[in-house]
N, C-alpha and C positions, 0 to 999 in steps of 0.2 A: 447912357449911350449903349447901344447894342454892340456886343463884341464878336458875335458870330461872323465867320467869314467863309468864303468859298473860292476854291480854285476851279475854274471852268476851262476845259480843254475841248476845242472843236477840231475834229479830224475828218478829212475827206480823202478817200482812197480812189485810185483808179479802179474801174469795175472789176478787172481780173483779180484784184487783191482783196476785195470786200469780204468774201466769206472766210478766208484764212485769217484776215485781220480781226474780224469779229470773234472768231474762236479764240485766238491768242489773247485778245484784249480782255475778254470775259474770264478766261481760265487763268491767265498769268498776270497780265499787267494791272488790271483794276485792283485786285486784292494786294498785289505787291506795293503799288503806289500808296494805297490807303494805309497800309501797315507802316511803310517807311517814312511817310510824312506825318503820321500820327492823326489821320483823319478819324472823325467820329463816325462818319458814314460816307459811302461812295455809291454812286449809281450812274447809269448811262441812259441816254435817250437817243433814239434813231429818228432822223428827220423824215417827215412825210412829204416835204417839199423839195428837198435836195437829195438826189440819189447818192448812195455811198457816203453819207455824212452822219456822224454821231457827235454827241456832246457827252463828255464825262464830267461829273460834278463831284468834288471832294469837299466835305463839310468839316469845319473846324469850330470848336467852341470859342476860340479866341483868334481873331484875324491877325493879331500881332505875331503869331507864331511864324508867319512868313518872313519876318525880319531877323529871325534867329540864325546864327551861323550853321547850326545843325540842320535846319530846314533847307537852307540854301545849298549846303553841301549835298544833302540827299536828293534834292531836286536836280541839281547839276548831274549827279551820277545816274539818275533815272532817265534823264534826257539823253545822255550819252548811250545808255543801253538801248533805248528806243531807236536811236539813230543807227546803231549797229544792226538791230533786227530788221529795220525798215529803211534802208539807205535811199530808196527811191519809191515813188508811187503813193506816198502819204504826205499830205499837206496838213499842217496843224498850227493852231494858235493857242496861246494860254493867256488867261486873264484872271486877276484876283478881284473879288467883290466883297464889300461889306454888306451885311444885311441891313436894309433900311426900314422896311415896313412889312408887317404881317397882318393880314385880315383873316379872322376866323369866322366862318358863317354857321357854325354849329349851334 
């Protein structure tokens, strides 16, 4: 069974915050979250269909890390800091995924 897992965060901002949010997320938040949660890799995607919307993906070698007290504590702290920085104007959801299938066409 594949153990890799992913934390996926979808965020949508009001238009007036989009540029400032992107700068902050790229420069500060993405690297901080990846480091604090022990991600192997992190990246962001911008939606071509939904204005002011991005997806951040944090990759883990073992999805079970999300069950550890240290991970839960770090996640709670990061969410709290995010809420202080962006008290209004940013709507987001978080989901955890297990890797199911990979197809390589090389």
